[in-house]
N, C-alpha and C positions, 0 to 999 in steps of 0.2 A: 246595498251598494257593494259592488266587488272592491276589494282592497286593491290599492295601487301596487302593493308588494307582490301580488299574484301575477304569474305569467299570463299573457294575453290568451293563450291557448295551450292545451296539454301537449307535452312533447310527443312527437310522432314515435310509433313503436320502433321504427328502424333507427331513430336516433338513440333510443334507450338501448337497443340491442347492440348498436355500435360502441356505446359507452361501456356496456358490460364486457363486450369482447375485448376492448382495450384494457380494461382493468384486469381481466383474467390473465392477460399477457405480461402484466407488470411483475418484476422479480419480487419474490417474497422474502423479506428479511428473516422471518421466523423459520422458513424452510431451508435457508442457506446452510450447506454443510460446513463450509470453511469460513473463518474470519481472519482478516489480514489488516494489520495497522500499516498504512502507507505514509511514511514520514519523510518530508523533504526539507532541506535547508533552503529557506526562502530569503536569504540575505542578498545584497545587491548583485553579486556576481552570478546569481543563479537563474536569472530570467530566461536565458535561452533554453536551459535544460528544463525548467518548469513548463515552458511552452511546448517542448517536445513530449514531456511526460503527460501533459493534458491531452495531446493528440493521440497518444498510443495507449492510454490507461484502459480503454474499453477492451483491449485484447486480453487483459487479465480476467475479466468477467467471462468473455467468450470461451477461453480455453478451460475455464473452470466449470462452465455450465453442464458439460456432459458428465462431470464427476460428481456434481451434486449441488452446485451453485456457490457463489462467493459473496460475502458481505465485507465491505471495506470501510475503515475509518481513516479520514484524511487528518494528518497532523503536520503542522508546519510552524516555524519560528522565523521572525524577522524583526528589523528595527531595534528599538530600546527595550528589549525584554519581552516583546510580544510573543505570546505562545497560544496557538489555537488547536483545538481538537474538535472535529465535526461529530455529528451523530453518525451512527452506523448506516450504511446504505447498501442495498443489493442492486442498485441501478447505475450503470455506467453513465447514463445521461445526467443524473443528479450529481455524481461525482465530477463530471466534466464541467458542469455549470458552476460548482463550488470552486473548482480550480481556476476557471476563467475570470472569476471575480477578484482573484488575488494578484497583487503586484509586488514584486520583490522590492525590498528596501534594505539599506545598509544596516548592519549590526553584527553582533557577535554570535558564535555558534551556541547552541543549547542542546547538544546531544545528550548530556547527562539527564536533562529534563525529559527528553524523549524516552530514554530508557526507564526512567522513574514512572512516567505516565504509562508506558506499556505494561509494566509490572502491576500497577494499580488496575488496569483494565483486565489483565489476565487473572487477578485475584477475584474478579467479579464474574467473568464468563470466560469460556475457553477461547484462547486466541492461538491460531495455527502458526503465525509467523509475524515477525516485525520486518518490514522493509525500510531501509534508510538509504537516502540518496543525497550525498554531499561531497564537498571538495576540500573541506578544511576542518581543523579542530583547534579551539582556542581555550580549552578548559583544563581541568585537572585529570590526567591520565589515570590516577589512582581512584578518583571519584567515579570515573567512567567504568573502571574495572569492577568497582564495588556494586554499582547499579546493574551492571551486566551479570554479576553473580546472582543478584535477586531475581533477575529475569530467567536465568538458567534454572533456578529452583522451581520455577513455575512451568518449566518445559517449553519455553518459547524461544526458538532459534531466531537469531538476528541475521538477516541477509544485508550485509554491509556493501552497498554498491558506491564505489569510490570513483568520482570523476576527476581526471587529471592525474598528476604524479607527486603531490605533496608528500614527502617521506614521513613527516611527523603524523599527518592524518592517516596515512596508510598503516603505520605501525599500530595506532590506537584502534583503528577499524578492524585490522587483523586480530587483535587481541580480544575484542568484543565478540567477533565471530567465533573464535576458538573457545572462549568461556561459555557461550551460549549453545555450543554445538551447531553453529550456523555456517554462513558462507561469506567469504570475502571475494569480490570480484571488482576489477578496475575496468573502466571504459573511458574512452576518449571523447572530448567535446565534439559534438556533431554526429556522434555515432548512434543514430536514432534506432537502427535495427538491433544493434548490440543491447541497448537499454531495453528495447522491447522484449527481446528474448530473456533477459535477466528477470524482468517484471513477470513475464509469463511463467517462468520456472518457479518463482516464489509463489505465485497464485496456485499452481498445480500442487505444490508441496502443502500449502496451507489448506487445501481442500481435500486432497487425497493421500497426503503423506508420501513417504519415500517410495512406496510401491508404485503409486501413480506417476510420480516424477521419473522413475526408472523406466516405466513402460513408454512414456512419452519420449524420453531420451533415446531409447532403441529405435524409434521411428525417425526422430528429427536430428539426432547427433548434435554436433556443434557445442554451443553454450549449455544446452540442456544436459548433455552427457557430462560435461565438465562439473556442472553443479551437482548432478546426481552422484558423481564420484566423491565430491567433497563431502556430501551428506552421509554417504555410506562409510566413509573413513573415520567418522566421529566415534 
C-alpha cells in the first residue's frame, strides 16, 4: 500500500526544471564579495525612516551585484533594552521581509552595543563596513569612542548617517566616523533619495572598496562624490 506521505504523482519535469532555475538565481551568501552590517535605531521616533529604508534597501544589493555581490546583516534596537542581529543574507527579499516584521517602539539608544557587536562580527569574518542610521544619542560619548576604537583596529569604517539636526548626536556620530576612518553624513526626514544614495555608496565601498566607490562617483556625482572624497581624505 502506498504511503499517505508520498505525492500522488511524480513532479513534472518542467516543474523540477523551474525549481532548479529559481534556485540557481538565488544570491549566494558564500560567493558574496562584500559584507555590510546595516544597523538602525528602531526606537519610537524612527518608524517613518524604517519604512523608507525597507523600501529602498534592495538598491544596496543591486549596485553591489556588478562588483561581486553583497551580504547584509540587519541590526536594530528598540524598547527596553531589546537588541537584535539577524543572520547574514545576500537576498534583498529576505532582508525586506525581516524589516517589514519590525515595528519601532520607545526606548533608549544602544549605539555602543551596535559598535561592540560590529567589532565582534569583524573578529570572526571580514566586514567591509558598518552603516548606522539614527537621530539621537543617549549614552556615554567616552564609551562610544572606546568601542569605535576597537572597530577601527579591525579595519571597519562606520558610515554614520544622521537624520535631523540634534547637535549632541551629530558630534558623537562625527567622532565615530573620524575614529573608524568612516563617513558622517546628515539627511533630512523625508529625504528618501538622499538616504538611498547614502546606503548605495556604503554598499559599493563594502563590496569594492575606495576604488569602486570613486569609479561610481565619477559617473554619478552628488552624494557618491562627497562620500568618496571623505573616504580618500582619511
